[in-house]
Kinemage of the C-alpha trace (Angstrom):
@kinemage 1
@onewidth
@group {chain A} dominant
@subgroup {mainchain}
@vectorlist {calphas} color= white
{ca met a 1} P -2.178 -1.617 -13.284
{ca thr a 2} L -1.711 -3.597 -16.668
{ca his a 3} L 1.836 -4.761 -15.841
{ca glu a 4} L 1.259 -5.332 -12.160
{ca arg a 5} L 2.508 -8.656 -11.146
{ca lys a 6} L 1.280 -10.887 -8.624
{ca asn a 7} L 2.659 -14.613 -8.040
{ca gly a 8} L 5.319 -13.732 -10.637
{ca leu a 9} L 3.053 -13.154 -13.411
{ca thr a 10} L 1.765 -9.925 -15.301
{ca ile a 11} L -2.109 -9.618 -15.343
{ca ala a 12} L -1.987 -10.345 -19.027
{ca glu a 13} L 0.130 -13.415 -18.215
{ca lys a 14} L -2.377 -14.655 -15.886
{ca asp a 15} L -5.522 -13.838 -18.200
{ca glu a 16} L -3.375 -16.068 -20.539
{ca leu a 17} L -2.975 -18.899 -18.080
{ca trp a 18} L -7.031 -18.996 -17.071
{ca ala a 19} L -7.710 -18.705 -20.685
{ca arg a 20} L -5.531 -22.199 -21.599
{ca phe a 21} L -6.766 -23.891 -18.125
{ca lys a 22} L -10.420 -23.143 -19.347
{ca ser a 23} L -9.433 -24.759 -22.762
{ca gly a 24} L -8.309 -27.808 -21.084
{ca gln a 25} L -4.765 -27.722 -21.442
{ca ser a 26} L -2.472 -29.434 -19.071
{ca phe a 27} L -0.333 -27.461 -16.295
{ca val a 28} L 2.997 -28.593 -18.331
{ca ala a 29} L 1.667 -27.277 -21.529
{ca ile a 30} L 0.343 -24.050 -19.814
{ca ala a 31} L 3.815 -23.745 -18.202
{ca arg a 32} L 5.650 -24.001 -21.313
{ca ala a 33} L 3.727 -21.398 -23.198
{ca leu a 34} L 4.626 -18.928 -19.950
{ca asn a 35} L 7.721 -20.164 -19.569
{ca arg a 36} L 7.226 -20.800 -16.018
{ca arg a 37} L 7.618 -23.719 -13.710
{ca val a 38} L 4.929 -26.527 -13.517
{ca ser a 39} L 4.598 -25.971 -9.606
{ca ser a 40} L 3.919 -22.212 -9.879
{ca ile a 41} L 0.990 -22.843 -12.292
{ca tyr a 42} L -0.453 -25.422 -10.331
{ca ser a 43} L -0.264 -23.306 -7.182
{ca ile a 44} L -1.709 -20.247 -8.669
{ca val a 45} L -4.609 -22.287 -9.949
{ca arg a 46} L -4.831 -24.639 -6.378
{ca glu a 47} L -4.897 -21.126 -4.759
{ca his a 48} L -8.262 -20.456 -6.449
{ca gly a 49} L -9.454 -24.142 -6.465
{ca gly a 50} L -9.574 -24.300 -10.282
{ca ile a 51} L -12.103 -21.638 -10.218
{ca ile a 52} L -11.306 -19.236 -12.797
{ca pro a 53} L -11.497 -15.369 -10.605
{ca pro a 54} L -13.790 -12.912 -11.660
{ca val a 55} L -12.661 -10.137 -13.441
{ca arg a 56} L -12.613 -6.959 -10.888
{ca arg a 57} L -14.397 -3.868 -12.013
{ca arg a 58} L -15.151 -0.639 -10.059
{ca ala a 59} L -18.560 0.082 -8.782
{ca ala a 60} L -20.339 2.499 -10.615
{ca arg a 61} L -20.629 4.498 -7.389
{ca thr a 62} L -16.910 4.515 -6.644
{ca leu a 63} L -14.618 7.547 -7.089
{ca thr a 64} L -12.384 7.081 -10.391
{ca leu a 65} L -8.876 8.301 -10.714
{ca thr a 66} L -10.189 11.076 -12.592
{ca asp a 67} L -12.187 12.298 -10.094
{ca arg a 68} L -9.560 11.927 -7.475
{ca glu a 69} L -7.305 13.989 -9.564
{ca ala a 70} L -10.163 16.587 -9.875
{ca val a 71} L -10.397 16.267 -5.822
{ca ser a 72} L -6.524 16.813 -5.675
{ca arg a 73} L -6.587 19.771 -8.351
{ca gly a 74} L -9.104 21.285 -6.108
{ca leu a 75} L -7.429 21.113 -2.832
{ca ser a 76} L -4.235 22.810 -4.244
{ca ala a 77} L -6.190 25.692 -5.686
{ca gly a 78} L -7.654 26.165 -2.221
{ca glu a 79} L -11.234 25.123 -3.001
{ca ser a 80} L -13.620 24.091 -0.170
{ca val a 81} L -14.864 20.543 -0.170
{ca arg a 82} L -18.624 21.794 -0.922
{ca ser a 83} L -17.235 23.346 -4.217
{ca ile a 84} L -15.049 20.004 -5.139
{ca ala a 85} L -18.169 18.074 -4.188
{ca ala a 86} L -20.574 19.908 -6.463
{ca ser a 87} L -18.136 20.011 -9.521
{ca leu a 88} L -18.137 16.448 -9.400
{ca gly a 89} L -21.875 15.815 -8.585
{ca arg a 90} L -20.940 13.976 -5.576
{ca ala a 91} L -22.163 14.358 -2.022
{ca pro a 92} L -20.057 16.529 0.439
{ca ser a 93} L -19.551 13.644 2.855
{ca thr a 94} L -17.983 11.293 0.183
{ca ile a 95} L -15.378 13.632 -0.651
{ca ser a 96} L -14.677 14.908 2.925
{ca arg a 97} L -14.185 10.915 4.015
{ca glu a 98} L -12.017 10.550 0.850
{ca ile a 99} L -9.789 13.374 1.780
{ca thr a 100} L -9.765 12.089 5.674
{ca arg a 101} L -8.892 8.383 4.807
{ca asn a 102} L -5.802 9.853 2.370
{ca gly a 103} L -4.026 12.111 4.711
{ca gly a 104} L -6.227 15.054 4.886
{ca ser a 105} L -5.850 18.299 2.704
{ca asp a 106} L -1.956 18.566 2.939
{ca arg a 107} L -1.244 15.242 1.901
{ca tyr a 108} L -3.905 13.981 -0.533
{ca arg a 109} L -2.134 12.424 -3.390
{ca ala a 110} L -4.926 11.184 -5.911
{ca val a 111} L -2.768 8.297 -7.163
{ca ala a 112} L -1.792 6.752 -3.849
{ca ala a 113} L -5.800 7.260 -3.158
{ca asp a 114} L -6.714 5.352 -6.018
{ca val a 115} L -4.113 2.578 -5.197
{ca arg a 116} L -5.375 2.524 -1.690
{ca ala a 117} L -9.154 2.205 -2.795
{ca trp a 118} L -8.225 -0.565 -5.061
{ca arg a 119} L -6.536 -2.587 -2.719
{ca ala a 120} L -9.109 -1.852 0.196
{ca ala a 121} L -12.021 -3.404 -2.283
{ca arg a 122} L -10.372 -6.555 -2.258
{ca arg a 123} L -12.411 -7.782 0.606
{ca pro a 124} L -13.649 -11.698 0.358
{ca lys a 125} L -17.512 -11.793 0.091
{ca ala a 126} L -19.014 -14.027 2.287
{ca ser a 127} L -20.403 -17.046 0.248
{ca arg a 128} L -24.503 -17.909 0.425
{ca leu a 129} L -23.469 -20.628 2.625
{ca glu a 130} L -21.596 -18.632 4.922
{ca arg a 131} L -24.514 -16.566 5.201
{ca his a 132} L -27.029 -19.391 5.542
{ca pro a 133} L -25.274 -21.360 8.608
{ca ser a 134} L -28.194 -24.100 8.552
{ca leu a 135} L -28.143 -24.663 5.207
{ca his a 136} L -24.419 -24.818 5.271
{ca arg a 137} L -24.423 -27.501 8.042
{ca leu a 138} L -26.880 -29.510 5.965
{ca val a 139} L -24.536 -29.710 2.831
{ca val a 140} L -21.809 -30.591 4.847
{ca ala a 141} L -23.567 -33.746 6.508
{ca lys a 142} L -24.676 -34.580 2.773
{ca leu a 143} L -20.918 -34.027 1.216
{ca arg a 144} L -19.811 -36.458 4.544
{ca ala a 145} L -22.513 -39.029 3.371
{ca asn a 146} L -20.706 -39.077 -0.019
{ca trp a 147} L -23.369 -37.139 -1.962
{ca ser a 148} L -22.306 -35.121 -4.720
{ca pro a 149} L -22.869 -31.307 -5.203
{ca ala a 150} L -25.038 -32.127 -7.985
{ca gln a 151} L -27.163 -34.251 -5.904
{ca ile a 152} L -27.448 -32.214 -3.008
{ca ala a 153} L -28.670 -29.031 -5.225
{ca gly a 154} L -31.143 -31.057 -6.772
{ca trp a 155} L -32.559 -32.827 -3.519
{ca leu a 156} L -32.701 -29.088 -1.951
{ca val a 157} L -34.892 -28.188 -4.720
{ca val a 158} L -37.320 -31.310 -4.280
{ca thr a 159} L -37.076 -31.100 -0.448
{ca tyr a 160} L -37.993 -27.205 -0.175
{ca pro a 161} L -39.601 -26.686 -3.280
{ca asn a 162} L -41.306 -23.415 -1.968
{ca asp a 163} L -38.817 -22.001 0.183
{ca pro a 164} L -35.805 -20.622 -2.114
{ca ser a 165} L -33.579 -19.748 0.610
{ca trp a 166} L -32.846 -23.285 1.012
{ca his a 167} L -31.680 -23.589 -2.730
{ca val a 168} L -27.951 -23.742 -3.401
{ca ser a 169} L -26.657 -24.624 -7.121
{ca gln a 170} L -23.583 -27.104 -7.375
{ca glu a 171} L -21.683 -24.840 -8.623
{ca thr a 172} L -21.839 -22.569 -5.130
{ca ile a 173} L -21.147 -25.841 -3.189
{ca tyr a 174} L -18.054 -26.331 -5.530
{ca arg a 175} L -16.993 -22.751 -4.716
{ca ser a 176} L -17.367 -23.055 -0.957
{ca leu a 177} L -15.418 -26.374 -1.001
{ca phe a 178} L -12.087 -25.094 -3.257
{ca leu a 179} L -12.588 -21.386 -2.199
{ca gln a 180} L -13.714 -20.615 1.356
{ca ala a 181} L -12.984 -24.398 2.747
{ca arg a 182} L -9.523 -24.090 4.563
{ca gly a 183} L -7.299 -26.613 5.926
{ca ala a 184} L -8.276 -29.684 7.491
{ca met a 185} L -12.185 -29.044 6.599
{ca arg a 186} L -11.445 -28.541 2.986
{ca arg a 187} L -9.416 -31.753 2.819
{ca glu a 188} L -12.118 -33.578 4.805
{ca leu a 189} L -14.869 -32.614 2.540
{ca thr a 190} L -13.299 -33.000 -0.764
{ca ala a 191} L -12.185 -36.401 0.132
{ca his a 192} L -15.610 -37.445 -0.295
{ca leu a 193} L -15.910 -36.257 -3.799
{ca arg a 194} L -16.025 -39.175 -6.141
{ca thr a 195} L -12.573 -37.686 -7.918
{ca arg a 196} L -11.312 -36.628 -4.749
{ca arg a 197} L -9.773 -33.402 -6.603
{ca pro a 198} L -8.355 -30.724 -4.733
{ca met a 199} L -9.540 -28.191 -7.492
{ca arg a 200} L -11.937 -28.185 -10.088
{ca arg a 201} L -10.978 -29.046 -13.695
{ca ser a 202} L -11.989 -27.508 -16.890
{ca lys a 203} L -14.654 -29.328 -18.600
{ca his a 204} L -12.429 -29.697 -21.827
{ca ala a 205} L -9.605 -31.099 -19.756
{ca thr a 206} L -8.213 -34.086 -21.147
{ca thr a 207} L -5.380 -36.661 -20.399
{ca ala a 208} L -5.075 -37.777 -24.261
{ca ser a 209} L -2.907 -35.230 -25.133
{ca glu a 210} L -0.301 -36.202 -22.335
{ca leu a 211} L -0.396 -40.228 -22.920
{ca arg a 212} L -0.754 -40.848 -19.689
{ca gly a 213} L 0.528 -44.181 -19.212
{ca arg a 214} L 1.487 -44.661 -22.390
{ca ile a 215} L 5.461 -43.943 -22.738
{ca val a 216} L 7.050 -43.845 -26.109
{ca gly a 217} L 9.559 -46.612 -26.724
{ca ala a 218} L 8.569 -47.814 -23.139
{ca val a 219} L 9.973 -51.356 -22.381
{ca ser a 220} L 7.692 -53.272 -20.342
{ca ile a 221} L 8.490 -55.174 -16.895
{ca ala a 222} L 7.290 -58.425 -18.675
{ca asp a 223} L 10.601 -58.135 -20.618
{ca arg a 224} L 12.439 -57.705 -17.731
{ca pro a 225} L 15.107 -60.592 -17.195
{ca pro a 226} L 14.286 -63.179 -14.789
{ca ser a 227} L 17.646 -62.196 -12.932
{ca ile a 228} L 16.281 -58.913 -11.720
{ca glu a 229} L 12.915 -60.582 -10.882
{ca asp a 230} L 14.414 -63.001 -8.227
{ca arg a 231} L 17.115 -60.762 -6.984
{ca ala a 232} L 19.816 -63.109 -7.743
{ca val a 233} L 21.912 -60.394 -9.251
{ca pro a 234} L 22.811 -57.016 -7.660
{ca gly a 235} L 22.859 -53.665 -9.453
{ca his a 236} L 18.896 -53.586 -10.278
{ca trp a 237} L 16.894 -50.756 -9.105
{ca glu a 238} L 13.190 -49.509 -8.656
{ca gly a 239} L 12.377 -45.813 -8.540
{ca asp a 240} L 9.185 -43.502 -7.842
{ca leu a 241} L 8.171 -39.844 -6.778
{ca ile a 242} L 6.854 -39.094 -3.876
{ca ser a 243} L 4.589 -36.159 -3.302
{ca gly a 244} L 4.633 -33.476 -0.588
{ca ala a 245} L 2.749 -30.151 0.060
{ca lys a 246} L 2.448 -27.515 -2.243
{ca asn a 247} L 3.206 -29.622 -5.425
{ca thr a 248} L 6.904 -30.617 -4.152
{ca his a 249} L 8.146 -34.095 -4.889
{ca ile a 250} L 11.638 -35.799 -4.338
{ca ala a 251} L 12.506 -39.204 -6.220
{ca thr a 252} L 13.395 -42.367 -4.611
{ca leu a 253} L 15.799 -44.897 -5.852
{ca val a 254} L 15.949 -48.570 -3.959
{ca glu a 255} L 18.544 -51.359 -4.998
{ca arg a 256} L 16.519 -54.319 -5.270
{ca thr a 257} L 19.220 -56.860 -3.618
{ca ser a 258} L 20.199 -54.902 -0.782
{ca arg a 259} L 17.777 -52.364 -0.425
{ca tyr a 260} L 19.514 -49.604 -0.257
{ca gly a 261} L 18.114 -46.502 -1.204
{ca gln a 262} L 18.590 -42.794 -2.379
{ca leu a 263} L 16.519 -39.854 -2.346
{ca val a 264} L 17.107 -37.219 -5.493
{ca arg a 265} L 15.891 -33.563 -4.967
{ca val a 266} L 13.915 -32.632 -8.100
{ca ala a 267} L 12.620 -29.015 -9.120
{ca gly a 268} L 9.464 -30.454 -10.593
{ca lys a 269} L 7.424 -33.262 -11.590
{ca asp a 270} L 8.122 -32.442 -15.435
{ca thr a 271} L 10.093 -34.924 -17.260
{ca thr a 272} L 13.065 -32.421 -17.961
{ca ser a 273} L 13.493 -31.956 -14.085
{ca val a 274} L 13.148 -35.235 -13.018
{ca ile a 275} L 15.254 -36.824 -15.853
{ca ser a 276} L 17.812 -34.444 -15.273
{ca ala a 277} L 17.975 -35.026 -11.665
{ca leu a 278} L 18.410 -38.706 -11.895
{ca ile a 279} L 21.206 -38.131 -14.499
{ca arg a 280} L 23.258 -36.282 -11.711
{ca glu a 281} L 22.850 -38.662 -9.267
{ca val a 282} L 23.326 -41.571 -11.026
{ca gln a 283} L 26.315 -40.626 -12.565
{ca arg a 284} L 27.993 -40.004 -9.059
{ca leu a 285} L 27.385 -43.933 -8.367
{ca pro a 286} L 30.458 -46.150 -8.685
{ca glu a 287} L 30.351 -47.124 -12.395
{ca gly a 288} L 27.920 -50.279 -12.924
{ca val a 289} L 26.151 -50.007 -9.648
{ca met a 290} L 23.527 -49.423 -11.379
{ca ala a 291} L 22.383 -51.744 -14.571
{ca ser a 292} L 18.643 -50.918 -14.507
{ca leu a 293} L 15.952 -48.941 -13.350
{ca thr a 294} L 12.021 -50.100 -13.091
{ca trp a 295} L 9.586 -47.196 -12.610
{ca asp a 296} L 5.657 -46.618 -13.065
{ca arg a 297} L 3.607 -45.207 -16.307
{ca gly a 298} L 4.331 -41.833 -14.831
{ca gln a 299} L 4.982 -38.857 -17.061
{ca glu a 300} L 8.271 -37.836 -15.134
{ca met a 301} L 9.753 -40.618 -17.135
{ca ala a 302} L 8.815 -39.706 -20.495
{ca his a 303} L 12.294 -38.904 -21.872
{ca his a 304} L 13.550 -42.079 -20.677
{ca his a 305} L 15.904 -42.186 -23.498
{ca arg a 306} L 17.907 -39.335 -22.689
{ca phe a 307} L 18.438 -40.749 -19.195
{ca thr a 308} L 19.709 -44.535 -20.664
{ca val a 309} L 21.777 -42.506 -22.967
{ca ser a 310} L 23.494 -40.462 -20.237
{ca thr a 311} L 23.963 -43.410 -17.622
{ca asp a 312} L 23.886 -46.621 -19.510
{ca val a 313} L 21.200 -47.490 -17.458
{ca ala a 314} L 18.025 -49.813 -19.107
{ca val a 315} L 14.682 -48.570 -18.047
{ca tyr a 316} L 11.544 -50.820 -17.532
{ca phe a 317} L 8.096 -49.935 -16.910
{ca cys a 318} L 5.437 -51.393 -14.464
{ca asp a 319} L 2.127 -52.251 -16.004
{ca pro a 320} L -0.571 -49.210 -15.332
{ca ser a 321} L -2.025 -49.259 -11.773
{ca ser a 322} L 0.603 -51.864 -10.541
{ca pro a 323} L 2.586 -50.348 -7.640
{ca trp a 324} L 3.169 -53.919 -6.307
{ca gln a 325} L 5.528 -54.257 -9.219
{ca arg a 326} L 7.978 -52.014 -7.259
{ca gly a 327} L 7.519 -53.595 -4.186
{ca thr a 328} L 10.687 -52.996 -2.410
{ca asn a 329} L 10.002 -49.203 -3.760
{ca glu a 330} L 6.694 -48.918 -2.316
{ca asn a 331} L 8.285 -50.463 1.123
{ca thr a 332} L 11.196 -47.645 1.279
{ca asn a 333} L 8.494 -45.191 0.485
{ca gly a 334} L 6.517 -46.112 3.501
{ca leu a 335} L 9.552 -46.001 5.683
{ca leu a 336} L 10.155 -42.454 4.357
{ca arg a 337} L 6.977 -41.141 6.031
{ca gln a 338} L 8.555 -41.376 9.352
{ca tyr a 339} L 10.881 -38.416 8.425
{ca leu a 340} L 8.507 -37.002 5.446
{ca pro a 341} L 5.332 -37.217 6.693
{ca asp a 342} L 2.216 -36.499 4.189
{ca gly a 343} L 1.858 -32.741 3.630
{ca thr a 344} L 5.480 -31.948 4.206
{ca asp a 345} L 7.021 -29.274 1.873
{ca leu a 346} L 9.823 -31.108 0.218
{ca ser a 347} L 11.095 -28.228 -1.547
{ca val a 348} L 12.883 -27.061 1.923
{ca tyr a 349} L 15.430 -30.075 1.901
{ca ser a 350} L 18.477 -29.856 0.403
{ca gln a 351} L 20.132 -32.434 -1.436
{ca arg a 352} L 22.469 -32.788 1.835
{ca asp a 353} L 19.642 -32.909 3.987
{ca leu a 354} L 18.028 -36.007 1.950
{ca asn a 355} L 21.032 -37.570 2.025
{ca arg a 356} L 21.218 -37.632 5.687
{ca ile a 357} L 17.878 -39.070 5.735
{ca ala a 358} L 18.659 -41.776 3.441
{ca gln a 359} L 21.860 -42.483 5.598
{ca gln a 360} L 19.375 -43.063 8.710
{ca leu a 361} L 17.412 -45.401 6.499
{ca asn a 362} L 20.474 -47.542 4.921
{ca thr a 363} L 21.967 -48.001 8.727
{ca arg a 364} L 18.702 -49.256 9.977
{ca pro a 365} L 18.560 -53.129 10.335
{ca arg a 366} L 15.843 -54.609 8.147
{ca lys a 367} L 14.503 -58.089 9.170
{ca thr a 368} L 14.442 -59.148 5.435
{ca leu a 369} L 18.069 -58.944 5.223
{ca gly a 370} L 18.321 -60.925 8.660
{ca phe a 371} L 18.929 -57.834 10.383
{ca arg a 372} L 21.862 -56.573 8.694
{ca thr a 373} L 21.802 -53.312 7.254
{ca pro a 374} L 21.012 -52.126 3.298
{ca ala a 375} L 24.393 -49.965 3.941
{ca ala a 376} L 26.428 -53.123 4.906
{ca met a 377} L 24.695 -55.256 1.883
{ca phe a 378} L 25.351 -52.605 -0.855
{ca ser a 379} L 28.792 -52.060 0.227
{ca glu a 380} L 29.394 -55.936 -0.299
{ca ser a 381} L 27.843 -55.913 -3.313
{ca val a 382} L 29.678 -52.478 -4.803
{ca ala a 383} L 33.364 -53.835 -3.381
{ca pro a 384} L 34.177 -55.736 -6.576
{ca thr a 385} L 33.309 -52.797 -9.068
{ca arg a 386} L 35.801 -50.406 -7.209
């Protein structure tokens, strides 16, 4: 059983994943250590709401594989159910049910029976809030009132000091939110948490090692030439990632003068995947069409130097938390949501699909362009370079 795989990881690898997550390592660091995609690691952690799953153990009263092998040998030797039960110190009814549920005397196999029992034991147990509907309704009401789980847990103790049935720990509330709640209910309630995170984070987690917002060698947007700012010269682009369901992403590129856009399929949000995809698509453009690219401070552009060396395109970075500095790109991302609504799994779209969507956007007239199309404007700006 130690080599059994689930979600593409062995049990040992999953143990390592959770140990690293508990120690506060980032998804990128964990993925690198396990040689897996970041999206795969994120999906596993998200599935469990960021809560480390308990180690499964057999209950002392259940039959072990050794017991089942004894049952199999007894049946092969023609022993009665009572005789087998007596040799194992078990009730005859226990052995009888074991044999019946696993094919009967003629078809009973110890290993198959043991595997079936182990899988059948994985039944979701009702949480405390599920067993206490009135308490559940009260907790939900307080969450909707923007109370934190810690506030709710403390308030219940003060309000019902002599009735433990109305007490619930903040950890139980978090588990109910991240493990039991599903779909729209989960999204609604987690939106009331102060952090609005879709999962619990390790108390040791830190973004310090990720240099969030601090890109090595980044050139600030403040150092961008004035000709880029006033859109007087074509060839200057803005870029960003938009996110979808299941931790999927695509990159968007928009030329500032014409509003011409391109969509780029990326394998993941990590900088290697994003930079490689951008290089691939930008190198398909006519030479000289892209002179600069302005991006936000996301770590997906940490390897911006590789992008510049491969494409001869200068990269400028916005100030932290300043999306308006990429206004053209932000506007285009808003228009894209008509084709790619929030919650869409973006991994199902091929590059050809994304090109088709970009073409539709580029051939729609824009008021800001005097109702000309981005495609027409872009074609005029590209013509001299061909």
